[in-house]
N, C-alpha and C positions, 0 to 999 in steps of 0.2 A: 341306687337308693338315694340319688341326689335330691329328691324332693323332701328328704329328712334332714339335709344337711343343716338346716336351722338349729337342730338339736346336736350339733357336733360339739365336742370339747377338744381344745388344744391344750395339750399338756407339754411344758418344756422341761426337759432333762438335761443337766449339764453332764456331757460325756467327755472322756479324754480325747476322743477322735471321732470323726465321722466314718461312716462305712465305706464311702468311696475313696479308694487309694488316691485318686488324682486330686481329691479336695481334703486331703489330710490337713487338720489343724487343731491346735491345742484348745481345749475349753469350748469347742464349738457347740452351740445349743442344737440339740436334736429334738424336733418337735413331733410328739405322737398324737395324732388326730383320731379320735374314736366318738362312738356314740354310745352314751350310757343306757339308753332305753330300748334299743332294737334287740331282738333275739339273736343271741351268737349263732353263726353258722360254721359248718366245718370248712377247713380249707380246701380249695380246688385241688382235685386229683382223682385217681382211680377209684371208684366205688362199686366195682364189680363184685367184690366179697359181700358188700352190704346188700346188694340187689339179690344176689343168690340166697342169702339167708333171711331174705324178707319174709316168706311165708312161715318159716320156723318163728321168727320174731313175732308175727301177728299171733300165732298160736299161743305162745308163752305169755304174750301181753294180755290176750284175753283171760287165760287162766289166772294170771297174778292179779289183774284189775279186779276180776269178780272176787277173789279171796280177800283182797283189800277193803272192798265194799262191804263184804260180810263182816268185817271187823267194826264197822261203824255201829249197828245196832247192838252189837255185844258191847262196845264201849258205853253207848247211852244207857243201856239197862245197868250194867255194873256200876258206873261212876255217877250217875245221876238218878239211880234207883236204889240198887242192893246198898251201896254205900251210905245211904241217907239213914239207914238203921243204927249206923253207929255216929249220927250226929251229936247225940247228947254227950258223946265223950270225945272232946275235939282232938286230943292227940292220937287216939285210936282210929278216929275217922280219916284224919290226916294221913296216918301210916298206911292203912289199908288203901286209900285212894291212890296214894303214891306207887304202892306196889302193883296194883292192878293197871294203872297208867303205864308204868314202866313196862310191864309184861306185854301189853297190847301194842304200844309204839315200838318197842324193839321187835316185835313180831312182823310188824309192817315193815320196817326197815329192812329186815332180813328178806322178806318176800320180794322187795324190790332190788335186792343184791347187795345191800350195804352188810356185808359179813364181818367187816372190821371198820371202825371208824377211828383214825388216828386222832389223838388229842395231845397237842403239844403245849406245855407250860413254858412260856417265854418270860424273859426279863430284858430290861432296857439296859440295865448296868450289868457289865460283866467284870468280875474280879474276885478277889479273896472273900471267902464267906457267902458267895452268891451261886454256890453249885448246887445247894439243896432245893429240891422241887417243894414248892409250897402247895399246899392242898386247897381246893376250892370247896368252900363250906358255906353258900350262902343260907341265911337264915331268914325267918319271918320279917318283913319290912325292909330287907336288903334289896338293892336294885342291880339288875345285870344289864349292862349296856351293850348292844351288839349292832354291827351292820345288818342290813336284811336283803337277801338275794333270792330266796326260795321257801318254800314251804317245807322242805327237808329239815332245815335246822330247827323249825318248830317242833317237829317230832323228836329231835335229838334233844332238844331243851325239855320236853316234857318227860323224856326217858330218864334223864339225869337229875333234873330238879323238880319236876312237877310245878313249875311256876305259875303266876297270875299273869295271864296276858291282858295288855292295855292298848287301845287304839286312840291316837289323838283326834280331837275335835277342832277343827279350824274357826276362825272368827268370820270369815267371809269366803264366798267362792271364787276361785281363780278367774281373772277376766279371759274371755274367749281369746284363743291363739289368732283367730281371723281377723281380729280388730286392731292387731299390732304388727302386721307384716307387710312389707313392702319387697319389691324385686330389686335386687342387688346382685352382682357377681360375688360368688363365694370366695372366702379368703384363702382357702387352702385348695390348691390346684396341682394335683400331681401331675407330672409330665411336663411338657414344654408350654410355656406362657406365649402361644402364638396369637391368642385372640380367637381361635377356631376351636372346633370340637368341644373337648371336656374343659378346656381352659375358659370358655365363654359360657358356661352353664349358668343359668339364672336361677337363683334359689331364694326362698322367703328368708327375709332377715328377722330373726326373733329378738325383740326388745328385752333387755335383761329383766327378769322377773323381779318383782318386789316381794321380799318375805312376807307371809301372812301369817298374823299371830296364831298360835295354838292356845286356846282358851281353856282347855282342860283335857281329860281323859274318860273314856268309858271302858269298863271292864268286860271283857269277851271271853267265851270260852275257847277251847283248843280248836274245836271244829268250826266254830265261826271265824278263828283266826286264820285257819287254813283256807277257808272259802273266800276270805277277803285279802288274800295275798296278791299283791300286784296293784290293788285298788289305792286310791287316794284318800286323805282324811274326810271325814264327813262334816258337814256344816251345821252348826247352831246345837242341835240337841241329839241326843242318842236315840237309838231305835225305840226304846221305851217311852220316849217323850219326855224323860227327865233331864234336867241340867246336867251338863258334864261335871266330872268331880275333879278337884285339883290332884296332881300327884301326890302332894304330901298327905292329903284326907286318905287316899287310897292306900298309901304305904303304912300310915299308922293303924289302919283298919285290917291290914294284911295278915293273913296265917302262914303265908308262904312267900317266898322272894318274889319280885315282880321283874317282867322283862320289859324293856324300854327300847323301842327302835327309833332314835331321833331322827333319821332319814325319812320317817313316817310313810315311806313306800319302798318298793324294790327297785334295784337296778338289775342291769345284766351282769354285775360283777367286775365289770372293766374298771370301775373307779368309784370313790366314795361320793354319794351326793352331799349336798350341803345340809348340815345339820339344823333343824329348827330348834329354836330356843325354848326347851322343854322344861329346863331345871330352874332357871333364874337364882342361882345359888353360886356362893364363892367356895374356892378351894383352899385348904383341905375341908372335906365334908365332915360333919359332926353328927352324932347320934345314930348313924347307920352306916353299912358298908356299900362301897361301889365295886362292882365286878366288871372288868373290861373284857370283851370277847370279840373274835374276829373269825369269819367263815369264809373259806375260799373254795372255788370249784375250778376243775380242770376244765380247758376249752374242748368244745365239742370235736368229735371226729367223725368220720364216715360210719363208724361202728357203734360210737357212743354219742346219744343226743345230749344237749345242753340240761344241766340240771337247774339252771337258773329260770325264774319266771317273772320278767319284767312287764310282759303284756298279758294282762289276765283275760280269761275266757269271758265272753259276754253272757254265757249261761254254763251252769254246772261247773264253775271253776273250783279246783284245777283239775277236773277229771280228764280233759285231753292231754294235758301235760302229764299226769299219771300214767295214762296209757303209752304214751311215747317213752318214758322211762321203763315202765313195765315190759315193753316189747324190745328193749335192748338185751342183746345176748352176751354183752360184756359187762362185767361188774361196774358199778359207777364208784367214783372216788369223790372224797370230800376231806377237807382239811379244816380243822378247828384249832384255834390259838388262843390260849387263855393266859391273860397278864397276870403275874405274880401279885396277890394281894398287898404285899409290901410295898409295891410301886403304883398302886392305884391312887386316885384323888381322894381317897378316903383315910389313906395313910397320913398320920401327923407328921411325918418326915418328909411328906410331898413337896417339892419346890415348883411352884408355878412357871417361875421365870425360865426354868430349863425346858419346858414344853412350848410355851407361847411366849411372845416377846411383848406385845401391848396388853399385858394382863391388867394393867392399873385401870384402863378404860373399858374394859370389856364387860358388858352388863350381865353376861352369863358365862362366867369362867369355866363352870363344870361342863357345859355343853361344848365348848371350844376345846378344852383339854380332852375330853372323851374323843372328839373328832380326830385330834391330833394323835392321840395314843392308838387308836384303831387302825389309823392310815399307817403309823409307824410298825406296829407288830404284824400288820398284814401285808405291809410293802405295797400299799395301795395308793394311787394318785387320787387327790382330793379335786372335785369338780366345783365349779361355781353354780350349778344347777340344783335346785331343790325339787321338793314335791310338787310345788307350783308349776314348774316346767314339765314334770310328768303328766299332770291334768291336761295341760295344753296339749302335750304330744299324743295322748290317748284320744283326745277329741279329733285332732288332725289326722292321726293314724286310722281311726275308724271311719272318719268322713271320706278318706280317700278310697277305702275298701267298699263302700257302698255303690 
């Protein structure tokens, strides 16, 4: 995968020692190089059992995928049809809609093998008086902020909170990746630096992307959000032709919580993408509550495919990924961590300087604080790449496959 080395991220971790005994040294930096967009693959090893169970997996996958697809018209008829009968009574309509959505989405998760989804309530501060678990109760107009890795967490969010999903609209289209590449040796060369073989591989150099402003958001349904998983923000206007709305306008008109993914697209879960400046607000937040969430998936194995979806399908997305998960005979695992509301940026006791250092000159404190908190509770590396890099990567990736 050297042709994708322009999209590598180098993360430096301060370790007490290196792994090589003959190079033991205190506080030696260990550099972890990874690509946040490529689909994770299982480690090398024996896959004999996976090959033997392949026919059984395909049979189970066809059955599960068919049943999941059958839930789509049921969801449309019940949520967008039957529930409209109760529209004159907003609270009743919301309760029934939430109940039906929870039943359908949980049934889909069960079909895919998610029999139990562990949810951990975490706190940054530990000490006396911090042992009690604080409940998550997002209300209308509150905002749930999370990283975005797959469409699985969309189903879980719909099951738990029945929120409003929004997608960002960008100011311009990212420049083509091909216009900003030259050939230079890669900076990370595992193995000997002899100037031959892998040490002399030429790779396109990616010029650091310039963040593109997000001019607004458009409200989308759960099904639309699932179908757009992995895509990058649209440009200019929404699908209906109307101008995008501000997040504040959407929040004030909301009858449910709103979910915001500041990464604006999905990664492969190896790191946290650069957050787009979507809030433009100082901390602590007033007039509404911010809820911080982080989702993690286990690495794939020969018997369990990756649950992440960083590269969307060009058609019927995410149906191919759905079938891959449905064909697995081992139960998939997901880990969800929820930050205690008392430690969120909407808490009036929140101290910004404990999270970010240069908060005085930060034009969007809330975005930076949310990124730092998600990285902290999820124990994730923060990368310098954003959705603009993802747009260039998808163009480059699909161009290579033609």
